[in-house]
C-alpha positions, -999 to 999 in steps of 0.1 A, spaced: -69 -210 -500 -65 -186 -529 -27 -180 -528 -29 -154 -556 -51 -132 -534 -30 -139 -503 2 -128 -522 -15 -96 -531 -24 -89 -495 12 -97 -485 25 -73 -512 2 -45 -499 13 -52 -463 50 -52 -473 46 -20 -493 30 -2 -463 57 -15 -440 85 -3 -463 68 31 -467 66 35 -429 102 21 -425 117 46 -449 94 75 -440 116 106 -445 107 121 -411 135 144 -400 142 156 -435 136 193 -433 118 197 -466 94 167 -458 87 180 -423 81 215 -436 58 201 -464 37 183 -438 33 215 -418 25 234 -450 -3 209 -459 -18 212 -424 -16 250 -425 -33 250 -459 -61 227 -448 -66 247 -416 -68 279 -436 -91 263 -461 -114 251 -433 -115 286 -418 -119 306 -449 -139 285 -473 -161 259 -457 -185 280 -437 -188 310 -459 -184 294 -494 -191 257 -494 -220 254 -470 -242 280 -489 -231 263 -521 -243 229 -508 -277 244 -500 -279 260 -534 -270 228 -551 -295 209 -530 -322 235 -540 -314 230 -577 -320 192 -572 -353 197 -554 -369 230 -564 -358 234 -600 -376 211 -624 -356 189 -647 -376 202 -676 -364 238 -668 -328 227 -667 -330 208 -699 -349 237 -716 -321 262 -709 -290 241 -704 -299 206 -718 -284 188 -747 -312 201 -770 -313 236 -756 -306 267 -777 -268 268 -779 -264 305 -779 -286 308 -748 -271 278 -730 -235 288 -735 -242 325 -731 -257 319 -696 -230 295 -686 -201 316 -698 -210 348 -679 -220 331 -646 -187 340 -630 -195 377 -631 -223 369 -606 -207 340 -587 -173 352 -573 -164 317 -562 -132 296 -563 -126 263 -581 -140 243 -552 -171 263 -543 -184 260 -579 -184 222 -576 -217 216 -558 -234 240 -582 -219 222 -612 -229 188 -598 -264 200 -592 -271 213 -627 -253 183 -644 -273 157 -625 -305 176 -633 -300 171 -670 -277 200 -681 -258 192 -713 -221 183 -708 -210 214 -728 -230 241 -710 -222 224 -676 -185 224 -683 -187 260 -695 -203 269 -662 -177 248 -643 -149 268 -659 -165 302 -659 -176 302 -623 -142 308 -608 -124 321 -639 -146 351 -647 -145 369 -614 -149 407 -619 -129 416 -588 -101 392 -597 -99 407 -632 -99 443 -619 -72 433 -594 -52 417 -622 -54 449 -643 -43 471 -613 -14 450 -602 -2 432 -633 -12 458 -659 -42 466 -680 -30 444 -708 -29 414 -686 -63 422 -671 -79 425 -705 -62 393 -718 -75 374 -687 -111 387 -691 -113 380 -728 -95 347 -725 -117 335 -697 -150 342 -715 -138 326 -747 -123 297 -728 -156 288 -711 -174 287 -745 -147 268 -763 -142 243 -734 -179 236 -734 -181 232 -772 -151 209 -773 -164 187 -744 -197 184 -763 -179 175 -795 -157 149 -780 -187 132 -763 -213 140 -789 -225 104 -791 -233 102 -754 -249 137 -756 -271 126 -785 -282 95 -764 -288 118 -734 -309 142 -755 -330 113 -769 -337 100 -734 -346 135 -722 -372 139 -749 -390 109 -736 -394 123 -701 -429 135 -691 -435 171 -681 -432 177 -644 -459 195 -623 -449 230 -612 -454 235 -575 -451 273 -575 -447 302 -600 -413 307 -616 -409 341 -601 -411 328 -566 -384 302 -573 -362 328 -590 -364 351 -559 -356 322 -537 -325 314 -556 -315 350 -560 -317 354 -522 -294 324 -516 -269 335 -543 -269 370 -527 -260 355 -493 -231 336 -509 -218 366 -528 -220 392 -500 -207 369 -473 -176 364 -494 -173 400 -506 -135 407 -508 -117 436 -492 -107 461 -519 -72 477 -521 -85 512 -516 -104 525 -485 -130 544 -506 -154 539 -535 -184 517 -540 -167 484 -536 -153 494 -502 -187 508 -492 -203 474 -500 -175 456 -481 -181 478 -450 -218 468 -451 -214 432 -463 -225 416 -431 -255 438 -427 -265 431 -463 -259 393 -457 -282 395 -426 -309 412 -446 -309 386 -473 -308 359 -446 -340 373 -430 -355 375 -465 -347 338 -470 -364 329 -437 -395 348 -447 -396 331 -481 -393 296 -465 -422 304 -442 -445 320 -468 -438 299 -499 -422 267 -488 -444 257 -458 -418 261 -431 -433 266 -396 -426 302 -384 -417 291 -349 -391 267 -363 -376 294 -383 -375 317 -353 -358 291 -332 -332 286 -359 -325 324 -362 -323 333 -325 -290 316 -318 -274 334 -348 -288 367 -337 -274 362 -302 -240 353 -315 -240 384 -337 -248 406 -307 -223 389 -283 -195 386 -308 -199 415 -333 -163 413 -344 -166 376 -354 -195 375 -379 -184 341 -392 -196 326 -359 -231 340 -364 -231 329 -400 -220 294 -390 -246 291 -363 -272 303 -387 -263 276 -412 -265 250 -383 -299 263 -374 -312 261 -410 -298 226 -412 -316 216 -380 -350 229 -390 -348 215 -426 -335 181 -415 -364 176 -391 -390 188 -417 -411 168 -440 -418 174 -477 -398 197 -498 -377 213 -471 -367 179 -457 -358 168 -492 -338 200 -497 -316 192 -467 -313 155 -477 -300 165 -512 -277 191 -498 -263 167 -473 -257 142 -501 -236 167 -520 -216 175 -488 -209 138 -481 -196 132 -516 -176 164 -520 -161 175 -487 -138 144 -481 -124 147 -516 -118 184 -512 -100 181 -479 -79 152 -492 -70 171 -523 -61 203 -503 -38 182 -481 -20 167 -511 -18 200 -529 -3 216 -497 22 187 -494 34 191 -529 34 228 -535 28 243 -500 4 271 -491 7 305 -510 41 319 -503 53 286 -487 74 256 -497 62 221 -503 80 190 -515 84 207 -549 108 237 -544 93 271 -556 127 278 -573 118 250 -597 86 268 -607 104 301 -611 132 284 -631 109 268 -656 85 297 -663 110 322 -676 108 334 -712 79 325 -736 88 290 -749 61 263 -753 77 244 -724 75 274 -701 38 280 -709 30 243 -706 48 241 -673 29 272 -660 -4 257 -671 2 223 -655 14 239 -622 -16 262 -622 -40 234 -629 -28 213 -599 -21 241 -574 -50 254 -552 -57 291 -556 -83 307 -534 -102 336 -550 -78 366 -556 -47 349 -541 -34 340 -576 -27 377 -583 -1 384 -556 14 349 -561 18 357 -598 33 391 -590 60 375 -570 68 350 -597 69 377 -624 93 397 -602 115 366 -602 116 364 -639 83 347 -650 74 356 -686 41 374 -695 30 344 -716 34 318 -688 18 343 -664 -14 344 -685 -13 307 -689 -13 302 -652 -41 328 -648 -63 309 -673 -56 274 -659 -51 281 -622 -83 296 -607 -105 272 -627 -87 240 -617 -70 225 -587 -62 190 -575 -92 190 -551 -113 202 -579 -103 174 -602 -110 147 -576 -146 160 -572 -152 164 -610 -141 128 -615 -167 116 -589 -194 136 -608 -187 128 -645 -161 101 -645 -124 97 -651 -125 100 -689 -144 132 -691 -123 147 -663 -91 139 -681 -104 154 -713 -117 186 -695 -84 192 -677 -64 185 -708 -84 210 -729 -79 237 -702 -42 230 -700 -36 229 -738 -57 261 -744 -40 279 -716 -6 270 -731 -15 281 -766 -30 314 -752 2 320 -732 24 315 -762 3 338 -784 1 365 -757 38 363 -750 46 367 -786 23 397 -791 32 415 -759 69 408 -764 
């Protein structure tokens, strides 16, 4: 008998027993934190999984199946034109109004297909950070100065983060580039314009299904919001036609997949998310039972879902336990946050950056949260630091990034974002003060 191994098992058992024995059940803050974490994960499941993550998984799977590795490497690879690669990656957020979790399947897709570490990380940061509506909302509620600082800072951040990641891991990137040069050219199954329309349709479904409600009940943004589900339905029909005409899907299968969603939309017109969810289930059913490219598309998408979803839900639970849901209380009292982000000291900006990096912010929720903190004495510098670190990072986000590119790269990526957000907050606070 290996007594060393047995003692380790005994230590684990004893540790679990002591944790259960001294579990602080009955302590008001602990009980409330448990409820906060459950409320947060319930809200996350309702608001983000069906409308955000499921379309993102299908887009990520499509990248892995329908986009050639040569194309990814040409535009985003280690040997790609740097201006083009970082330019595309840094402005992606203006198109993809997604949160720090929804961008993860897309990041994993392009990274595994051969995108360079720098452009991939620039895309990872810019996806949730450069959100046009969030920037406009920031300018309206927190002031034009803060809105402009957030917009400029986010674009510059994405490029600088990517360049620094490439610099720190330049040896690995050089080896990766050398290996990519030896890869043979892949046969192209269909013209590029067909693939582009196919991806544009899926991205349009993702964008319009998640189109946020504006503050005013008039204007173009509100008009689009009022018609969002009609527009989403039109793009869904377009996707079905594309799959039949260009990707070999049987028309009767596509019809069977679409009918339940149409029925749900007619029976429950006030709950469009039900029809959307049924439509996704129908698409999953017909692609999972298909052979060739469509079957491989589902298989790749399902692979991303299996890897990412458990980590996201686990991370959301922990984030809710520690910091609570927006406006709530977790184990860490919100008064502590308010206390340590006053003024414009390096410590205040660093604290705001770290809290923002670990806390989960859904798209647009960071603005009202920040408004409340600023009303309680938060300085303008720490406010910008939180805006630059918060939407692009979260604890769930970090767990998934680690599974994609490893612990070392994740630690460096998070550290770069936190340090740059801190420096930007200090500079902005000094200038605006």
